[in-house]
C-alpha positions in Angstrom: -15.1 22.5 17.7 -18.3 20.7 16.4 -21.4 21.8 14.7 -24.2 20.8 17.0 -26.5 20.2 14.1 -24.3 17.7 12.3 -21.8 14.9 12.7 -22.6 13.9 16.3 -22.8 10.1 15.9 -19.2 9.8 17.1 -20.3 10.6 20.6 -22.2 7.3 20.8 -19.0 5.3 20.3 -17.0 7.2 23.0 -13.7 6.4 21.5 -10.7 7.3 23.7 -7.5 8.6 22.1 -4.8 6.1 21.1 -7.2 3.1 21.2 -6.4 0.1 19.1 -9.3 0.4 16.6 -8.8 -2.9 14.8 -11.9 -4.4 16.5 -14.2 -1.9 14.8 -16.3 -3.0 11.9 -15.8 -1.4 8.5 -19.0 0.6 9.0 -17.9 1.9 12.4 -14.6 3.0 10.9 -16.3 4.8 8.2 -18.6 6.5 10.7 -15.7 7.6 12.9 -13.6 8.9 10.0 -16.6 10.8 8.6 -17.1 12.6 11.9 -13.5 13.5 12.4 -13.0 14.6 8.9 -16.0 16.8 9.1 -14.4 18.5 12.1 -11.1 19.0 10.2 -13.1 20.7 7.4 -14.9 22.9 9.9 -11.6 24.0 11.5 -10.4 24.9 8.0 -13.4 27.2 7.7 -15.2 25.1 5.0 -18.9 25.3 4.7 -20.3 21.8 5.1 -23.8 23.0 4.0 -22.4 23.7 0.5 -23.7 21.2 -2.1 -20.2 20.4 -3.2 -18.8 19.8 0.3 -21.6 18.4 2.3 -21.0 14.7 1.4 -17.2 15.0 1.3 -16.6 13.6 4.9 -18.5 10.4 4.0 -16.8 10.2 0.6 -13.4 10.5 2.2 -14.2 8.0 4.9 -15.4 5.4 2.4 -12.4 6.0 0.3 -10.0 5.5 3.2 -11.6 2.3 4.5 -12.7 0.6 1.3 -10.1 1.7 -1.1 -6.8 3.5 -0.5 -6.2 2.0 3.0 -8.0 -1.3 2.4 -4.7 -3.1 3.0 -5.1 -2.5 6.7 -7.9 -5.0 6.7 -6.5 -8.6 7.0 -9.6 -9.9 5.2 -8.3 -8.2 2.1 -5.1 -10.2 2.0 -5.1 -12.0 -1.3 -5.7 -15.7 -1.3 -2.8 -17.2 -3.2 -2.8 -20.6 -4.9 0.4 -22.2 -5.9 0.9 -24.6 -8.9 3.3 -27.5 -9.2 6.4 -26.5 -11.2 5.8 -29.3 -13.7 8.2 -27.8 -16.3 11.1 -27.8 -13.8 11.7 -24.1 -14.5 14.4 -23.0 -12.2 15.5 -19.7 -13.7 14.5 -16.2 -12.8 10.8 -15.3 -13.2 10.2 -11.5 -13.2 7.0 -9.6 -13.0 8.0 -5.9 -13.7 6.3 -2.5 -13.9 3.7 -3.4 -11.3 1.8 -0.2 -10.5 2.4 1.0 -6.9 -0.1 3.5 -5.4 0.5 4.1 -1.7 0.4 6.9 0.9 3.3 8.2 2.9 2.5 7.7 6.5 4.3 10.9 7.5 2.0 13.3 5.6 -0.8 11.0 4.3 -0.1 12.0 0.7 0.4 9.6 -2.2 3.6 8.1 -3.5 3.3 6.3 -6.9 5.6 4.3 -9.0 6.5 0.8 -10.2 7.5 -2.4 -8.5 9.6 -5.2 -10.0 9.4 -8.6 -8.3 11.4 -11.7 -9.2 11.9 -15.1 -7.8 13.5 -18.4 -8.7 10.9 -21.3 -8.6 11.6 -24.5 -6.7 8.7 -26.9 -6.5 6.0 -24.4 -7.0 5.1 -21.4 -9.2 2.6 -18.6 -8.4 -0.1 -17.1 -10.7 1.4 -13.9 -12.1 -1.6 -11.7 -11.2 -1.1 -12.8 -7.6 2.2 -11.0 -7.4 0.4 -7.8 -8.4 -2.2 -8.4 -5.8 0.4 -8.9 -3.1 2.1 -5.5 -4.0 -1.3 -3.8 -4.0 -2.3 -5.3 -0.6 0.8 -4.0 1.1 0.7 -0.7 -0.7 -2.9 0.1 0.3 -2.1 1.4 3.7 -0.1 4.3 5.2 3.5 3.2 4.3 7.1 4.1 3.9 8.8 2.8 0.8 11.5 0.9 2.7 9.0 -1.2 4.7 6.8 -1.8 1.6 9.8 -3.3 -0.2 10.6 -5.6 2.7 7.0 -6.6 3.2 6.6 -7.7 -0.4 9.9 -9.6 -0.4 9.2 -11.4 2.9 5.6 -12.3 1.8 7.0 -13.8 -1.5 9.7 -15.7 0.3 7.1 -17.2 2.7 4.6 -18.0 0.0 7.2 -19.5 -2.4 9.2 -21.3 0.3 12.4 -19.9 -1.1 14.9 -17.2 -0.2 15.5 -16.5 -3.9 13.4 -13.3 -4.2 14.3 -9.8 -5.5 12.2 -6.6 -5.2 12.9 -3.1 -6.5 10.5 -0.2 -6.2 11.0 3.2 -7.8 8.5 5.8 -6.8 7.7 9.5 -6.8 6.6 11.0 -3.4 4.1 13.8 -3.3 5.4 14.7 0.2 8.6 15.7 -1.7 7.0 17.2 -4.8 4.1 19.1 -3.3 5.5 20.4 -0.1 8.8 21.0 1.7 11.5 21.0 -1.0 8.9 20.9 -3.8 11.2 18.8 -6.0 9.1 17.3 -8.8 12.0 15.6 -10.6 13.5 13.3 -8.0 12.5 9.6 -7.4 13.2 7.1 -4.7 14.6 3.6 -5.3 14.6 0.8 -2.8 15.7 -2.8 -3.2 15.8 -6.2 -1.6 17.9 -9.1 -2.8 17.5 -12.5 -1.1 19.2 -15.9 -1.6 20.8 -16.3 -5.0 19.9 -12.7 -6.0 22.8 -11.6 -3.7 25.1 -13.1 -6.3 26.6 -10.5 -8.6 25.7 -12.3 -11.9 22.1 -13.0 -11.1 21.6 -9.5 -9.5 22.9 -7.9 -12.7 20.6 -10.1 -14.8 17.7 -8.9 -12.7 18.6 -5.2 -12.8 19.2 -5.4 -16.6 15.9 -7.0 -17.2 14.0 -4.3 -15.4 15.8 -1.6 -17.4 15.0 -3.2 -20.8 
């Protein structure tokens, strides 16, 4: 169902279903999403001539591509510089309470929480803000929390050239709170322990540090 007077540009692209769209430019993605979202709104019976709604398809499209799903664009992957570990620091380094804002890929609604990321430096250390950017990059896409945890951990292991990485994420899922069971009090915790963090003593140190 399509309004013949609006949102017809998608026809020019002639996109078949289930096509790999990674080759589209950002502008083309915005155009496509705008067209499809307008159709969704029309199916829902919303008036796209209303001043409050007429620009909503474009706003949503730009938000999807440039903001909340920007992690799908490989060009957005943070450029990380490492620094020589001149101080020979070989104990746990923890960046905790990193804001996580992602979207459940099952229902496309947000899940939000905190990530705690630790590693044991060897020859190099990473700028602290870069850990936050890595979390943000992998969170800004349709996700499941389990995969997000693993992606952050594997990226840190590869960057730091060490297995000694730990990640814990605790998040609240709107797909649980706003629909279905409608439970607003529960949260989900996922974890990854690599290398020395599998040892009981160091794992306890990490978990105690994120609780303090």
